[in-house]
ChimeraX commands (.cxc) that place a marker at each C-alpha (Angstrom):
marker #1 position -3.74,-25.06,-2.84 radius 0.5
marker #1 position -6.40,-27.11,-4.17 radius 0.5
marker #1 position -7.97,-26.69,-7.73 radius 0.5
marker #1 position -11.08,-24.68,-6.83 radius 0.5
marker #1 position -9.14,-22.09,-5.08 radius 0.5
marker #1 position -6.76,-21.74,-7.87 radius 0.5
marker #1 position -9.69,-21.45,-10.25 radius 0.5
marker #1 position -11.23,-18.67,-8.10 radius 0.5
marker #1 position -7.99,-16.66,-7.71 radius 0.5
marker #1 position -7.41,-17.06,-11.38 radius 0.5
marker #1 position -11.06,-15.84,-12.09 radius 0.5
marker #1 position -10.42,-12.78,-9.60 radius 0.5
marker #1 position -7.20,-11.85,-11.31 radius 0.5
marker #1 position -8.42,-11.84,-14.73 radius 0.5
marker #1 position -11.64,-9.72,-13.50 radius 0.5
marker #1 position -9.45,-7.17,-11.75 radius 0.5
marker #1 position -6.94,-7.00,-14.98 radius 0.5
marker #1 position -10.07,-6.50,-17.15 radius 0.5
marker #1 position -11.37,-3.56,-14.77 radius 0.5
marker #1 position -7.81,-2.07,-14.48 radius 0.5
marker #1 position -7.59,-2.15,-18.20 radius 0.5
marker #1 position -11.26,-0.44,-18.61 radius 0.5
marker #1 position -10.22,2.10,-16.24 radius 0.5
marker #1 position -6.78,3.03,-18.00 radius 0.5
marker #1 position -8.56,3.17,-21.17 radius 0.5
marker #1 position -11.17,5.84,-19.88 radius 0.5
marker #1 position -8.46,7.73,-18.23 radius 0.5
marker #1 position -6.34,7.85,-21.67 radius 0.5
marker #1 position -9.73,9.15,-23.32 radius 0.5
marker #1 position -10.07,11.72,-20.76 radius 0.5
marker #1 position -6.55,12.80,-20.83 radius 0.5
marker #1 position -6.71,13.08,-24.57 radius 0.5
marker #1 position -9.58,15.51,-24.40 radius 0.5
marker #1 position -7.51,17.85,-22.04 radius 0.5
marker #1 position -5.57,20.83,-22.82 radius 0.5
marker #1 position -1.74,20.63,-23.05 radius 0.5
marker #1 position -1.17,22.88,-19.81 radius 0.5
marker #1 position -3.78,20.72,-17.81 radius 0.5
marker #1 position -1.87,17.68,-19.06 radius 0.5
marker #1 position 1.39,18.74,-18.16 radius 0.5
marker #1 position -0.02,19.83,-14.41 radius 0.5
marker #1 position -1.31,16.31,-14.08 radius 0.5
marker #1 position 2.06,14.75,-15.47 radius 0.5
marker #1 position 3.63,17.09,-12.81 radius 0.5
marker #1 position 1.32,16.25,-9.92 radius 0.5
marker #1 position 1.98,12.25,-10.74 radius 0.5
marker #1 position 5.60,12.83,-10.67 radius 0.5
marker #1 position 5.56,14.72,-7.37 radius 0.5
marker #1 position 3.54,12.31,-5.95 radius 0.5
marker #1 position 5.63,9.39,-7.08 radius 0.5
marker #1 position 9.01,11.00,-5.66 radius 0.5
marker #1 position 7.27,11.80,-2.19 radius 0.5
marker #1 position 5.77,8.24,-1.93 radius 0.5
marker #1 position 9.23,6.43,-1.04 radius 0.5
marker #1 position 9.62,9.13,1.65 radius 0.5
marker #1 position 6.23,8.69,3.15 radius 0.5
marker #1 position 6.69,4.75,3.01 radius 0.5
marker #1 position 10.01,5.03,4.87 radius 0.5
marker #1 position 8.72,7.19,7.58 radius 0.5
marker #1 position 5.45,4.95,7.97 radius 0.5
marker #1 position 7.90,1.73,8.35 radius 0.5
marker #1 position 10.01,3.58,10.89 radius 0.5
marker #1 position 6.89,4.76,12.79 radius 0.5
marker #1 position 5.64,0.86,12.86 radius 0.5
marker #1 position 9.37,-0.49,13.57 radius 0.5
marker #1 position 9.37,2.27,16.89 radius 0.5
marker #1 position 5.88,1.18,17.62 radius 0.5
marker #1 position 6.78,-2.65,17.80 radius 0.5
marker #1 position 10.12,-1.92,19.65 radius 0.5
marker #1 position 8.00,0.12,22.44 radius 0.5
marker #1 position 5.57,-2.73,22.47 radius 0.5
marker #1 position 7.92,-5.57,22.60 radius 0.5
marker #1 position 10.07,-3.73,25.57 radius 0.5
marker #1 position 6.76,-3.22,27.40 radius 0.5
marker #1 position 5.78,-6.90,27.13 radius 0.5
marker #1 position 9.32,-7.99,28.23 radius 0.5
marker #1 position 9.38,-5.83,31.43 radius 0.5
marker #1 position 5.50,-7.02,32.22 radius 0.5
marker #1 position 6.51,-10.53,31.87 radius 0.5
marker #1 position 9.99,-10.04,33.54 radius 0.5
marker #1 position 7.97,-8.49,36.52 radius 0.5
marker #1 position 5.29,-11.19,36.57 radius 0.5
marker #1 position 8.08,-13.60,36.62 radius 0.5
marker #1 position 9.82,-11.99,39.59 radius 0.5
marker #1 position 6.56,-11.95,41.55 radius 0.5
marker #1 position 5.87,-15.54,40.84 radius 0.5
marker #1 position 2.72,-15.27,39.00 radius 0.5
marker link #1:1,2 radius 0.2
marker link #1:2,3 radius 0.2
marker link #1:3,4 radius 0.2
marker link #1:4,5 radius 0.2
marker link #1:5,6 radius 0.2
marker link #1:6,7 radius 0.2
marker link #1:7,8 radius 0.2
marker link #1:8,9 radius 0.2
marker link #1:9,10 radius 0.2
marker link #1:10,11 radius 0.2
marker link #1:11,12 radius 0.2
marker link #1:12,13 radius 0.2
marker link #1:13,14 radius 0.2
marker link #1:14,15 radius 0.2
marker link #1:15,16 radius 0.2
marker link #1:16,17 radius 0.2
marker link #1:17,18 radius 0.2
marker link #1:18,19 radius 0.2
marker link #1:19,20 radius 0.2
marker link #1:20,21 radius 0.2
marker link #1:21,22 radius 0.2
marker link #1:22,23 radius 0.2
marker link #1:23,24 radius 0.2
marker link #1:24,25 radius 0.2
marker link #1:25,26 radius 0.2
marker link #1:26,27 radius 0.2
marker link #1:27,28 radius 0.2
marker link #1:28,29 radius 0.2
marker link #1:29,30 radius 0.2
marker link #1:30,31 radius 0.2
marker link #1:31,32 radius 0.2
marker link #1:32,33 radius 0.2
marker link #1:33,34 radius 0.2
marker link #1:34,35 radius 0.2
marker link #1:35,36 radius 0.2
marker link #1:36,37 radius 0.2
marker link #1:37,38 radius 0.2
marker link #1:38,39 radius 0.2
marker link #1:39,40 radius 0.2
marker link #1:40,41 radius 0.2
marker link #1:41,42 radius 0.2
marker link #1:42,43 radius 0.2
marker link #1:43,44 radius 0.2
marker link #1:44,45 radius 0.2
marker link #1:45,46 radius 0.2
marker link #1:46,47 radius 0.2
marker link #1:47,48 radius 0.2
marker link #1:48,49 radius 0.2
marker link #1:49,50 radius 0.2
marker link #1:50,51 radius 0.2
marker link #1:51,52 radius 0.2
marker link #1:52,53 radius 0.2
marker link #1:53,54 radius 0.2
marker link #1:54,55 radius 0.2
marker link #1:55,56 radius 0.2
marker link #1:56,57 radius 0.2
marker link #1:57,58 radius 0.2
marker link #1:58,59 radius 0.2
marker link #1:59,60 radius 0.2
marker link #1:60,61 radius 0.2
marker link #1:61,62 radius 0.2
marker link #1:62,63 radius 0.2
marker link #1:63,64 radius 0.2
marker link #1:64,65 radius 0.2
marker link #1:65,66 radius 0.2
marker link #1:66,67 radius 0.2
marker link #1:67,68 radius 0.2
marker link #1:68,69 radius 0.2
marker link #1:69,70 radius 0.2
marker link #1:70,71 radius 0.2
marker link #1:71,72 radius 0.2
marker link #1:72,73 radius 0.2
marker link #1:73,74 radius 0.2
marker link #1:74,75 radius 0.2
marker link #1:75,76 radius 0.2
marker link #1:76,77 radius 0.2
marker link #1:77,78 radius 0.2
marker link #1:78,79 radius 0.2
marker link #1:79,80 radius 0.2
marker link #1:80,81 radius 0.2
marker link #1:81,82 radius 0.2
marker link #1:82,83 radius 0.2
marker link #1:83,84 radius 0.2
marker link #1:84,85 radius 0.2
marker link #1:85,86 radius 0.2
marker link #1:86,87 radius 0.2
view
């Protein structure tokens, strides 16, 4: 990559990092104002989401793999039939 692209990517990364840090600081300030039961519920919800996420990703990747397999078989069948017909 050339220098202007590297500088642009570096600028975007710095800016996005600053925005993420601002968001995290705002989230920390908000969480400090919550009561303990609400904070515990939020932590429990995050833990459940993090434990379910790999399962959802595995299902999604499996679905995409099956779809790719079906599409490739269909394309191979169509190519074979076109070859037999002399097209």
